[in-house]
N, C-alpha and C positions, 0 to 999 in steps of 0.2 A: 274754261270753254266747255260747253255742254257736248256730250258724245254724239257721234254721227255714225250712220251705217250706210254702206254703199251696196246697191243692188240693181237688178235689172227690171223689177217691178215692185210695186208696193206690198210689203208683207206684213205690216202691222199698223195700228193707229198711231203713227208718230205725231209729235206736236207739230211738225211741219215736214213737208216733201219738197226736195229740190229736184226738178226735173231738168236733165240736160240732154240736148239733141245736137249732133253735128249735122246740120242741115245741108252741108256739102256733099252728103252721101245720098240725099233724096234725089231720085231720078226725075226726068221731065214728066213721065206719064203719071207718077205719084203726085207731083206738084199740081198738075192739071185737075186730078181728081179732088185734091184737097182745096183747090181754089173754087170748085164747083159747089162746096159745102158752105161757102161764105153766105152769110145773111144780107139782107138789103143795105143796111148801113155800112157793113163791112165791105161790101162790094163797091159802094160809092167811094169809100176811102181808098180801096185798092185801085180803082181806076184813076185816082188823082196822082199816084206816084209816077214820077218821070223816070227814075232810075230802076232798072229791072231787078237789081240785087235787092234794093229796099223793098220793092214789091214782093219779091220771094220771102224775105225775112218776115214781112207782115203776115203772109199766108201761113208760113210755118209756125209763127207764134201763136196764131189763133187756133191752128190745128193742135199744137201741143197743149194749149189750155183745154181744148175739148177732150183731147186724150186723157189728161189728168182727171178731169171731172168724171169722165166715163169709168176710169178705173176706180176712182175713190167712192163713187156713189152707185156704180152698177146700173147706169142708165144710158139711154141711146142719145144720139145727136139731135133727134127730134125733141128731146126734152131739155135741150141747151139753147139758150138764146143769148147772143152777144150784140150789144148795142154800142157803136162808137160814140165817144165824147170828145168835143173839142178841148185840146190841151189837158187831157186827163185820161186815166186808164179806162178802159172799156167797161161797160156796165154788164154784169152777168145775172141772167134770170134763168131759174131752174124749175122743172116740173117734177115733183111737187115743190111749191114754192118755199117750204120750210128748209129745204136743203141748202138754200142760198143765204138763209138768215145770218149764219155765223161763219160763212166761208169767205176767206180772204186769199188773194193771190196778187202776184206781181210778174211782169214779163220783162225780159231784156234780151238784147241780140248784139252780136259783135262779129262781122265778117263771116256770116253763114252759120254761126253757132247761135242757138236759142236756149234760153232759160226760162223756166216757169216755176215760181215757188208757191206753194199752197199750204193753207193752215186753217183749221176750225178752232184754233186756240187764240189767236191774236192777229193783229195786222202785220203783214210782212212786206218786205221789198228787197228786190235783188238787182245788182248790177253785174255785168260780166264784161270783160275786155280780153280780146285775143291777144296775147303777149307777143306772138311771133310776127305780128304785123308792124312794120316800121311806123313810128310816130315821132313828130317833133314835140317831145315832152316839155321842152322849154317854152315853146309857144302856147301849147295847151295849158301848161301851168300858169303862165302869166295872165291868160284870159279867165282862169277859173279858180285859182287858189289865192288865199290871202298872203300878205307880205311875210308874215311870221312863218307860215308854212313853206313858202318858197326859200326863205332863208335857211331853214332847217334842211330842206332838200339839197341845196347848193353845197352844204358842208359835208354831205355824205360821200364815201368813196363811190366811184363810178359803178362798180358791180352792185352795190346795194341801192344805188339811187333809183334805177328803173323799177325795182320790185317795191320801193317804199312809195314811189310815185303812184303805182297802180293801186296799192293799198288805200292811200289817202284819197285819190281821185274816185275810186270805186265806192268807198264808204260815203263820200260826200254825195255821189249820185244817188245811192241807195236811200240815204237819209232824206234827201230832197223828195223822193217818191213817197217815203214813209209819211212825210209831213202834208204832202199835197193830194195824194191819191186816196180820197175817202169815199165811202159809199154814202148816198143820200141820207141824211138824218144821223150819221155817225158823229158823235160829239168828239171822238178821238182820244187819244192818250199821248201826252207828251213824253212819256218814258220811252227809251230806246236802247236796245242791246244790239251790237254789231259783231260780227265774226267774219274771219277770213276763211274760205273753204279752199283747201288744197286741190289743184287739178294740174295735169301734165301740160295743158295748152292755155288755160284760161285763168285770169285773175278774177276771182269771185268775191263779192262782199254781200252778206245777207244781213239785213237789219229787221228787228221785230220790236213790238210795243211790249213784250214780256220775254223773259229768259226762256228759251226753248229747252226743255228737258231732253228731248230726242229730235234728231234731224235725220231724215232718210234721203240720201243722195241717189237718185235713180237715173242711170245712163242708158240712153236709148240709141239705137242705130237706126231705127225706123219708126213711123207711127201709122 
């Protein structure tokens, strides 16, 4: 596994950056301000959410993406345009346009937590799951995992089973994103490298189309 560095802000040109935000710490006033920054297509999607928690995570995900882009490229929000796409990751346009040419990102959320992985090296994808939230892993597994994997999980001792389930499920979700979330004209790369990122609350899987020599994990309390 390639080395990683944990910090509170980007310190170097790492092959990828993993931005983590505990959105449960964001107060109402800040959330209202971040909602006001949404573009037209983002606002349209935001208005379609029925559940307040899902709408909140949507706003924080787009805000975290904007924060990451601002920090990495030293540009303002006015130079960042996010366009929502049906059943796909949002499309990102930057000014000047060349900045977005080799920029890749992926978003994930789980019970208030938000993750955004960014890279100018290769395509990337991330999945996070809040481990402390009760789940019926048998039902989820039956609906999403193949028979061989389910059999393997069932044979594990109970203390190991939950952690193994999150590793398998998270990597499956990240791999799906890696395969399907492409930029227009991107011919893609079928190669994939996946790793588990240690965290006190989250099960995190990060996949990429090339081996990442460096990964910077950036933990935020606010944006």
